[in-house]
C-alpha positions as CSV (number, residue, x, y, z in Angstrom):
1,M,96.0,105.4,25.8
2,D,97.0,106.0,29.4
3,N,97.2,103.4,32.1
4,I,94.2,102.7,33.4
5,F,96.3,101.7,36.8
6,G,98.6,105.0,36.7
7,K,101.5,104.8,37.8
8,I,103.1,102.7,40.1
9,T,106.1,104.1,41.5
10,N,108.7,102.5,43.9
11,P,108.7,103.6,47.6
12,L,111.8,103.5,47.8
13,E,112.7,106.6,45.5
14,R,110.2,108.5,47.8
15,I,112.9,107.8,50.4
16,N,115.9,109.0,48.5
17,P,115.4,109.4,44.8
18,Q,118.9,110.4,44.1
19,G,120.7,107.2,45.4
20,Y,123.8,107.0,47.0
21,G,126.7,106.9,44.8
22,G,124.4,106.5,41.6
23,I,122.7,103.2,43.4
24,K,118.9,103.8,44.2
25,A,118.0,103.5,48.1
26,G,117.9,100.1,49.7
27,G,119.6,96.8,50.1
28,L,119.9,95.1,53.7
29,I,120.2,97.8,56.1
30,Y,116.6,98.8,54.7
31,F,115.3,95.6,55.1
32,L,116.5,95.2,58.6
33,N,115.8,98.9,59.6
34,N,112.1,97.8,58.7
35,I,112.3,94.2,60.6
36,I,113.5,96.0,64.0
37,R,110.6,98.5,63.4
38,L,108.0,96.5,62.6
39,L,109.1,94.2,66.1
40,I,109.2,96.8,68.0
41,V,105.5,97.8,66.9
42,V,104.2,94.2,67.6
43,G,105.8,94.4,71.0
44,G,103.8,97.5,71.5
45,L,101.2,96.0,70.5
46,F,101.6,92.7,72.3
47,A,102.1,95.1,75.5
48,F,98.9,97.1,75.5
49,F,96.6,94.2,74.4
50,N,98.2,92.5,77.8
51,L,97.6,95.4,79.8
52,V,94.1,95.7,78.4
53,L,93.4,92.2,79.3
54,A,95.2,92.2,82.1
55,G,93.3,95.7,83.8
56,Y,90.0,93.7,82.5
57,G,91.6,90.1,84.9
58,F,92.2,92.7,88.1
59,L,88.4,94.3,87.6
60,S,87.0,91.0,87.6
61,A,88.7,90.0,90.0
62,G,86.7,90.6,93.1
63,D,88.0,89.8,96.1
64,D,90.0,86.7,95.5
65,P,93.7,87.8,96.4
66,K,95.2,85.6,94.4
67,K,93.6,86.7,91.1
68,M,94.2,90.6,91.8
69,A,97.6,89.7,92.7
70,A,98.1,87.2,89.3
71,A,96.6,90.7,87.6
72,W,98.5,93.2,89.0
73,A,102.0,90.9,88.3
74,K,100.7,90.8,84.8
75,I,100.6,95.1,85.1
76,W,103.6,95.6,85.8
77,Q,105.1,93.1,83.5
78,S,103.1,94.5,80.6
79,M,104.4,98.8,81.6
80,M,107.9,96.4,82.0
81,G,107.8,95.0,78.0
82,L,107.1,99.3,77.9
83,L,109.8,100.6,79.2
84,F,111.9,98.2,77.6
85,I,110.9,99.3,74.0
86,V,111.2,102.8,75.2
87,G,114.3,102.6,76.9
88,S,116.3,100.7,73.4
89,F,115.4,104.2,71.9
90,V,116.9,105.8,74.8
91,L,120.1,104.1,74.4
92,A,120.5,104.1,70.9
93,A,120.1,108.2,71.0
94,I,122.4,107.8,73.5
95,F,125.3,105.9,72.3
96,G,125.1,107.7,68.9
97,Y,125.2,111.1,70.2
98,L,128.2,109.5,72.0
99,L,129.7,107.7,69.3
100,F,128.7,109.5,66.1
101,G,127.7,113.2,67.8
102,D,124.0,112.3,65.8
103,P,121.1,111.1,68.4
104,T,120.1,109.1,65.0
105,A,123.4,107.4,63.4
106,I,122.2,104.0,64.9
107,L,118.6,103.9,64.4
108,N,118.8,105.4,60.6
109,P,122.2,104.2,59.9
110,K,124.0,105.0,56.5
111,L,126.4,103.3,54.6
112,Y,128.9,104.8,52.2
113,G,130.1,103.4,49.6
114,P,133.4,103.8,46.8
115,G,131.4,106.5,44.6
116,T,130.8,108.3,47.9
């Protein structure tokens, strides 16, 4: 009889089915990599929503210079936040290329054990 739910596979096996040195992919490096990616996505979404709300505040400010200045400051801060997020990727790629010869060395680290 077939399983009515189908076959459930480990998502890490799709990333690296052969494993490293007989050990399946996973561990602290993948966990930290996923946490950093999650923080970057949350930071980008936060900056996007801040930008939208600041744009709405700018449009609804009317002739009040204080409200316009506050909205413009919020727009500027949101753009700087996005610039910092993108800049961190650029710096990681530059340092990875200079130190390891691979631009993705810092963003996608590889650990080699005694069996590899």
